[in-house]
C-alpha atoms as one frame of an Amber mdcrd trajectory, in Angstrom:
protein
  17.979 -54.802 -26.658  16.466 -51.860 -26.368  18.953 -49.538 -24.228  16.909
 -47.326 -21.667  18.002 -43.460 -20.738  17.180 -40.531 -19.052  17.168 -36.956
 -20.598  17.986 -34.486 -17.491  17.019 -30.963 -18.313  19.140 -28.103 -16.563
  17.095 -24.960 -15.767  19.734 -22.573 -14.317  18.548 -20.976 -10.781  18.828
 -17.742  -9.527  18.779 -17.155  -5.630  17.185 -13.758  -4.458  18.325 -12.227
  -1.534  15.205 -10.492   0.172  13.880  -8.609   3.259  10.732  -9.184   4.749
   8.952  -6.164   6.417   5.251  -5.284   7.798   4.326  -1.920   8.299   0.766
  -2.200  10.642   0.271  -5.499   9.338   0.766  -4.510   5.545   3.677  -6.657
   4.579   6.210  -6.284   1.875   8.996  -8.266  -0.222  12.104  -6.172  -0.353
  14.902  -6.736  -2.919  18.086  -4.751  -3.189  18.256  -3.874  -7.554  20.809
  -1.233  -7.210  23.312  -3.275  -9.313  20.190  -3.269 -11.783  20.677  -7.277
 -12.247  17.091  -8.308 -11.183  14.163  -8.531 -13.317  11.483 -10.392 -12.438
   8.070 -11.367 -14.313   4.362 -10.634 -13.085   4.180 -14.638 -12.937   7.123
 -14.907 -10.592   6.393 -11.863  -8.308   3.331 -13.287  -7.901   4.458 -16.590
  -6.707   6.978 -14.582  -4.335   3.883 -12.903  -2.614   2.160 -16.203  -2.890
   1.123 -16.736   0.754   1.389 -20.787   0.577   4.169 -20.897  -2.342   6.248
 -18.332  -1.703   7.309 -15.684   0.724   3.890 -14.062   1.267   3.506 -10.876
   1.267   0.943  -7.825  -0.089   3.246  -6.472  -2.340   6.670  -6.429  -3.393
   9.406  -3.606  -3.852  12.297  -3.400  -5.708  15.341  -1.015  -4.304  16.629
   1.065  -7.081  18.818   4.028  -7.421  16.908   7.418  -8.175  16.898   9.254
 -11.938  14.755  12.176 -11.020  17.886  14.195  -8.672  16.995  11.812  -5.546
  19.653   9.078  -3.908  16.906   6.240  -4.169  14.045   4.896  -5.745  11.400
   1.302  -5.933  10.159  -0.253  -8.586   6.478  -1.091  -6.592   4.220  -3.917
  -7.402   0.842  -5.392  -5.742   0.604  -9.288  -4.930  -0.220 -10.118  -8.615
   2.367  -8.810 -10.139   0.825  -5.679 -11.381   2.255  -2.120 -10.868   1.077
   0.283  -8.630   1.446   3.869  -8.249   1.994   4.515  -4.624   1.501   2.905
  -0.980   1.712   4.482   2.520   2.651   1.395   4.556   5.309   0.346   1.730
   6.634   3.789   1.532   7.312   4.130   5.198   8.653   0.190   5.376  11.103
   1.168   2.349  12.138   4.293   3.948  13.517   2.043   7.141  14.697  -0.144
   4.672  17.227   2.300   2.714  18.023   3.558   6.472  19.445   0.169   7.068
  20.977  -1.018   3.938  22.144   2.392   2.942  23.191   3.908   5.874  20.948
   7.136   5.556  19.685   8.167   8.780  16.839  10.928  10.016  15.495  12.110
   6.974  15.631  11.229   3.473  13.881  11.467  -0.084  13.382   8.633  -2.842
  11.662   8.386  -6.047   8.358   6.953  -6.982   5.812   7.002  -9.679   3.685
   9.425  -7.774   6.577  11.829  -7.130   9.125  12.751  -4.412   8.574  11.105
  -0.698  10.138  12.514   1.960  10.735  10.422   4.956  11.547  11.033   8.815
  12.360   7.802  10.311  11.922   7.719  14.512  13.088   4.865  16.970   9.289
   3.688  17.247   7.619   4.828  13.804   8.477   6.410  10.596   6.750   9.828
   8.736   5.990  10.711   5.096   4.726  12.707   3.184   1.933  11.789   0.861
   2.342  13.741  -2.647  -1.324  16.456  -2.569  -4.470  14.340  -2.984  -7.128
  15.031  -5.713  -9.906  14.000  -7.465 -12.350  14.406  -4.939 -15.917  13.463
  -5.265 -18.357  13.115  -2.603 -22.071  11.713  -1.799 -21.976  10.012  -5.334
 -24.739   7.087  -5.272 -23.703   3.804  -7.151 -26.563   0.848  -7.501 -24.905
  -2.523  -6.402 -26.073  -5.855  -5.464 -26.442  -4.661  -1.871 -28.410  -1.912
  -2.907 -27.772   1.665  -3.552 -24.164   2.647  -1.895 -23.046   6.608  -0.871
 -19.415   6.851  -1.872 -16.759   9.695  -1.472 -13.790   9.739  -3.644  -9.955
  10.938  -3.292  -6.892   9.718  -5.003  -3.612   9.825  -2.178  -1.261   8.431
  -4.577  -3.704   5.851  -5.800  -7.459   5.860  -6.167  -9.657   5.059  -3.194
 -13.333   4.982  -2.592 -14.738   5.520   1.307 -17.901   4.279   2.421 -19.063
   4.713   6.105 -20.516   1.728   8.203 -21.541   1.376  11.584 -19.750  -1.463
  12.209 -16.376  -1.848  10.593 -16.621  -5.785  11.337 -19.546  -6.288   9.846
 -18.914  -4.866   6.622 -18.900  -6.697   3.578 -15.357  -6.226   2.777 -14.591
  -9.028   0.462 -17.361  -9.004  -1.610 -18.893  -5.583  -1.879 -15.247  -4.188
  -1.580 -14.720  -6.774  -4.997 -17.612  -5.421  -6.627 -16.957  -1.718  -5.763
 -13.276  -2.163  -7.054 -14.857  -3.444 -10.356 -17.501  -0.924 -10.234 -18.292
   0.434 -13.958 -18.499   3.843 -12.313 -14.505   3.846 -11.622 -13.964   2.738
 -14.774 -11.482   1.857 -16.204  -8.770   1.770 -13.637 -11.026   0.538 -10.245
 -10.742   1.753  -6.812  -9.590   0.578  -3.210 -12.266   0.731  -1.438 -12.489
   1.326   2.546 -15.189   0.883   4.974 -15.231   3.353   7.806 -16.246   3.652
  10.786 -16.495   6.895  12.863 -14.821   5.748  16.543 -15.361   9.340  17.911
 -14.079  12.812  16.770 -11.068  12.866  15.104 -10.639   9.254  15.727 -11.981
   6.229  12.780 -11.523   2.561  11.980 -10.815   1.598   8.482 -11.100  -1.745
   6.606  -9.807  -1.478   3.084  -9.945  -3.844  -0.340  -7.070  -2.787  -2.463
  -6.820  -3.397  -5.884  -4.114  -6.390  -7.101  -4.577  -7.804  -3.294  -8.248
  -7.903  -1.762  -8.675  -6.974   1.619  -5.152  -6.632   3.712  -4.411  -5.667
   7.130  -3.894  -1.977   6.666  -3.067   0.332   3.878  -1.479   3.370   3.994
  -3.449   5.537   1.198  -6.259   4.319   1.795  -5.728   5.082   5.673  -5.228
   8.598   4.832  -7.950   8.871   1.854 -10.390   7.535   4.582  -9.186  10.191
   7.477  -9.148  13.212   5.064 -12.687  12.360   3.717 -14.039  12.194   6.866
 -12.435  15.148   8.142 -13.585  16.706   5.370 -17.363  15.901   5.559 -17.379
  15.728   9.491 -15.345  19.418   9.821 -12.568  17.889  11.906  -9.267  19.202
  12.367  -5.523  17.358  12.152  -4.457  14.733  13.197  -7.135  11.980  12.637
  -6.352   8.885  14.489  -6.994   5.495  12.571  -7.621   2.035  13.730  -6.783
  -0.541  11.019  -7.432  -4.587  11.161  -3.954  -5.611  11.919  -4.514  -3.503
  15.523  -2.088  -0.965  14.819  -3.501   2.879  15.092  -1.844   5.173  12.233
  -1.911   8.960  12.717  -3.138  11.237   9.302  -1.680  14.735   9.539  -2.826
  17.174   6.652  -3.642  21.190   6.199  -6.979  21.936   4.529  -8.325  25.223
   2.485 -11.758  24.748   1.244 -11.670  21.129  -0.943  -7.622  21.140  -1.157
  -5.442  19.098   1.341  -1.686  20.135   1.621   1.006  18.688   3.858  -0.507
  15.036   4.158   1.712  13.063   6.391   1.107   9.465   7.339   2.717   7.969
  10.567   2.705   4.683  11.454   5.254   1.483  12.177   7.691  -0.241  10.205
   9.189  -3.905  11.315  11.508  -5.701   9.742   9.936  -9.077  10.136  13.197
 -11.684   8.684  15.676 -12.313   5.876  16.632 -14.545   3.287  17.020 -15.972
   0.276  14.510 -17.415  -2.237  15.179 -19.571  -5.687  13.553 -18.137  -8.495
């Protein structure tokens, strides 16, 4: 007789505590890694951010101790698991998260790849500073499948291109956004792409196609880039109000001298959604 048997393979599981937050609809998974025990692969991050097979998010943030003279810092990842330099909505959420889990109140600082971010936490909104924008380029023509497009560019922590449209709701965000994101003009790093509609003086509406994510309900650095570029081209003064796809309105304040922007601040909501544990 042939003896039948089964082999059970043991795969150790790790349970991670997490917090889900959103800033103007741009959502994030936040994990406390101050003890340094969390190390995630790109595939694991992408799975955690997957909206059907994971928690679902536009990005993942690991909270750790700072290394450059600040108490706190982050490691930030896009939804596909790739590294990201900066995220304005994520920074506001991160500041409120620090306030909750580390007991910091009022004003605080944290370290990013782009530099130290200052945050001021209010009851209804969070204000962060952005590192000084650079690489301003105006009125550049690129060829796309939809014809020649005039784009304007600015790096507000990550590179952004802006196109002005008559109706943001009718913009080809997914198709044209993806094409411009990978356009040779912005090689090799690529760019985030913003479709900007002027509503009235000092007030715009923006839809954004993000690298490593696709279209999101809001993009803080994109909102900031769009506001600054519009102010530069239209001669507007600070602040600029920005409506986003998620239905919220954000405010971008700044100082301007010629082509240089300084003291750029982004104000908007940062909300807790839920907490839980997840197996990886």
